[in-house]
C-alpha positions in Angstrom: 9.0 137.8 254.8 6.3 136.7 257.2 4.5 133.4 258.1 5.5 129.8 258.2 8.5 129.3 256.0 10.4 126.1 255.0 14.2 126.7 254.7 16.1 124.4 252.3 19.6 123.0 253.0 21.5 125.4 250.8 20.4 128.5 252.9 21.7 126.9 256.1 24.9 125.9 254.4 25.6 129.4 253.1 25.1 130.7 256.6 28.3 128.9 257.7 30.2 128.8 254.5 33.0 131.4 254.5 33.7 131.0 250.8 31.1 133.6 249.8 30.8 136.5 252.2 27.8 138.1 250.4 25.7 134.9 250.4 26.7 134.2 254.0 25.5 137.6 255.1 22.2 137.2 253.2 21.6 133.7 254.5 22.2 134.8 258.1 19.8 137.7 257.6 17.1 135.3 256.2 17.4 132.9 259.2 17.6 135.6 261.8 14.9 135.2 264.5 11.8 137.4 263.8 8.5 137.6 265.7 6.3 137.1 262.7 8.3 134.2 261.0 8.3 130.5 261.9 11.2 128.7 260.2 10.7 125.0 259.5 13.2 122.2 258.4 13.0 118.5 257.8 15.1 115.5 258.8 16.3 115.5 255.2 17.6 119.0 255.6 19.4 118.2 258.9 21.2 115.2 257.3 22.1 117.2 254.1 23.4 120.1 256.2 25.7 117.9 258.3 27.1 116.0 255.3 27.7 119.2 253.3 29.3 121.4 255.9 31.7 118.6 257.1 32.7 117.2 253.8 32.0 119.5 250.8 32.9 123.0 251.7 36.2 124.7 250.9 36.6 125.2 254.6 34.9 122.2 256.2 33.2 122.6 259.6 34.7 120.5 262.4 32.3 117.6 263.1 31.8 118.6 266.8 30.9 122.1 265.7 28.6 120.7 263.1 27.0 118.6 265.8 26.4 121.7 267.9 24.9 123.5 264.9 22.5 120.5 264.4 21.5 120.7 268.0 20.4 124.3 267.4 18.6 123.5 264.1 16.6 120.6 265.6 15.0 123.0 268.0 13.0 124.4 265.1 9.9 122.6 263.9 11.3 119.5 262.2 9.3 117.5 259.7 10.1 113.8 260.1 10.2 112.3 256.6 8.0 109.2 256.5 6.6 106.8 253.9 3.8 109.2 252.9 6.3 111.9 252.2 8.4 109.5 250.1 5.4 108.5 248.0 4.3 112.1 247.6 7.9 113.0 246.5 8.0 110.2 243.9 4.7 111.3 242.4 5.7 115.0 242.6 9.0 114.3 240.9 7.2 112.7 237.9 4.5 115.4 237.8 6.8 118.4 238.0 9.9 117.1 236.3 12.2 117.8 239.3 14.5 115.5 241.2 13.1 113.2 243.9 15.1 115.1 246.6 13.7 118.4 245.5 10.2 116.9 245.5 10.8 115.6 249.0 11.5 119.1 250.2 8.2 120.3 248.6 6.3 117.4 250.2 7.8 118.2 253.7 6.9 121.9 253.3 3.4 121.1 252.3 2.8 118.7 255.2 4.1 121.4 257.6 1.7 124.0 256.2 4.4 126.1 254.7 3.3 128.0 251.6 6.8 129.2 251.0 10.2 127.4 250.5 13.4 129.4 250.6 15.8 127.7 248.2 18.5 128.4 245.6 18.1 124.9 244.0 14.6 125.2 242.6 13.3 127.7 240.1 12.6 131.1 241.7 8.9 132.0 241.6 7.8 128.5 240.6 4.8 127.0 242.4 4.5 123.3 243.1 1.0 122.6 244.2 0.3 125.0 247.1 4.0 125.6 247.7 5.9 128.5 246.1 9.7 128.7 245.8 11.6 131.9 246.5 15.3 132.3 246.0 16.6 134.5 248.9 19.8 135.2 247.0 18.3 136.8 243.9 19.4 140.4 243.4 17.0 143.1 244.7 14.6 144.1 241.8 15.5 147.8 242.1 19.2 147.5 242.7 21.0 149.9 240.4 24.6 149.0 239.5 26.8 148.4 236.5 26.2 144.7 236.8 22.4 144.9 237.2 22.2 147.4 234.3 24.2 145.0 232.1 22.0 142.1 233.2 18.9 144.2 232.3 20.4 145.0 228.9 21.2 141.4 228.3 17.6 140.4 229.3 16.2 142.8 226.8 18.6 141.6 224.1 17.6 138.0 224.8 13.9 138.9 224.4 14.6 140.7 221.1 16.7 137.8 219.7 14.9 135.6 217.2 15.3 131.9 216.5 14.3 129.9 213.5 13.5 126.1 213.6 17.1 125.2 212.9 18.5 127.6 215.6 16.0 126.2 218.1 17.1 122.7 217.4 20.7 123.7 218.0 19.7 125.4 221.3 17.9 122.2 222.3 21.2 120.3 222.0 23.0 123.0 224.0 20.2 122.8 226.6 20.7 119.0 226.9 24.5 119.5 227.3 24.1 122.1 230.0 21.7 119.9 231.9 24.2 117.1 231.8 27.1 119.4 232.8 25.0 120.6 235.8 25.3 117.1 237.3 21.7 116.0 236.7 21.0 112.3 236.4 20.8 110.7 233.0 17.0 110.3 233.4 16.5 113.9 234.5 18.6 115.2 231.6 16.5 113.1 229.2 13.3 114.3 230.8 14.2 118.0 230.5 15.4 117.5 226.9 12.4 115.3 225.8 9.7 117.7 227.1 11.4 120.6 225.3 11.8 118.5 222.2 8.1 117.6 222.1 7.2 121.3 222.4 9.5 122.2 219.5 8.2 119.2 217.4 4.6 120.4 218.1 5.6 123.8 216.7 6.6 122.2 213.4 3.7 119.9 213.2 5.9 116.8 213.7 4.3 115.9 217.1 0.7 115.9 218.3 -0.3 115.2 222.0 -1.8 111.8 222.5 -5.5 111.9 221.8 -5.2 114.4 219.0 -4.7 114.0 215.3 -1.4 115.2 213.8 -2.2 118.1 211.4 -0.6 121.1 209.8 2.0 123.2 211.5 0.2 125.1 214.3 2.4 128.2 214.3 3.9 130.4 211.5 7.1 129.3 209.9 9.1 132.3 210.9 11.9 133.2 213.5 10.4 133.9 216.9 11.4 135.9 220.0 11.3 134.4 223.4 8.1 136.2 224.2 6.5 134.8 221.0 7.8 131.4 222.0 6.2 131.7 225.4 2.8 132.5 223.8 3.3 129.4 221.6 3.9 127.4 224.7 0.5 128.5 226.0 -1.0 127.4 222.7 0.8 124.1 223.2 -0.9 123.7 226.6 -4.3 124.4 225.1 -3.6 121.7 222.5 -2.8 119.2 225.2 -6.0 120.2 227.1 -8.0 119.8 223.9 -6.6 116.3 223.6 -8.3 115.4 226.8 -5.3 115.2 229.1 -5.6 115.8 232.8 -4.6 119.1 234.4 -1.4 117.8 236.1 -0.2 116.5 232.7 -1.0 119.8 231.0 0.8 121.8 233.7 3.9 119.5 233.5 4.2 119.8 229.7 3.7 123.6 229.8 6.1 124.1 232.7 8.8 122.2 230.9 8.2 124.1 227.7 8.6 127.3 229.7 11.8 126.0 231.4 13.3 125.9 227.9 12.0 129.4 227.0 13.3 130.8 230.3 16.6 129.1 229.7 16.8 130.9 226.3 16.3 134.2 228.2 19.0 133.4 230.7 16.4 133.2 233.5 16.6 129.5 234.2 19.5 127.1 234.8 19.1 123.3 235.0 20.7 121.7 237.9 20.4 119.3 240.8 20.3 119.7 244.6 23.3 120.7 246.6 25.3 117.6 247.6 
């Protein structure tokens, strides 16, 4: 890891949380000083860190100790959240279908010139404008163990599994329930569900993007694998583009369709920020 990097709250919290030794070790490795890395935070991160470590951990940090930790953190470059960041976060939340607080992290990182955000809260590998999210706690790609082998087997099995229209409708209901169980707001749950619902309705010919004419079913009436569903999501994006929608809208609809596809694969889990 090199360059200017924004570090989200959860990484700093894991660095002091004794409940998970593996994540604590990984977090401390990530934030260790290095000559070719500049770590950046924001005033939002400082406030979230203090609140979380003193109130929400299994072993809370003493307030005076937390105060001393903050004194160390504020020596890093700190983005002071202002009105411009707030407006950018509001717009980003709507465009990307993420929470306002997550979008505020992205806005702060962008304003600080950070192309990378280290976070467990946002989807690993997703790009939001010029900012890309990386989850520092993901397993190493070449790690060989019984657990990783099983996960690889499950991933292949998920890709080979096939869903018909009725099964996808059932999965959509389960997707909605899991989003709600993850603590997302009612509006966020509805947003995730509705974007996925529109994609599935487009597949059956029951929905057409605004600006286009509803026609015949655009994809075959047959059970599909997750890979085939991903290809259909690309077709869905092309249909939205053909309807004359702007690129941010196309990206939002396609991203949310792929959230659902990746959820079917077990690669994505809806959820909110660490509080």
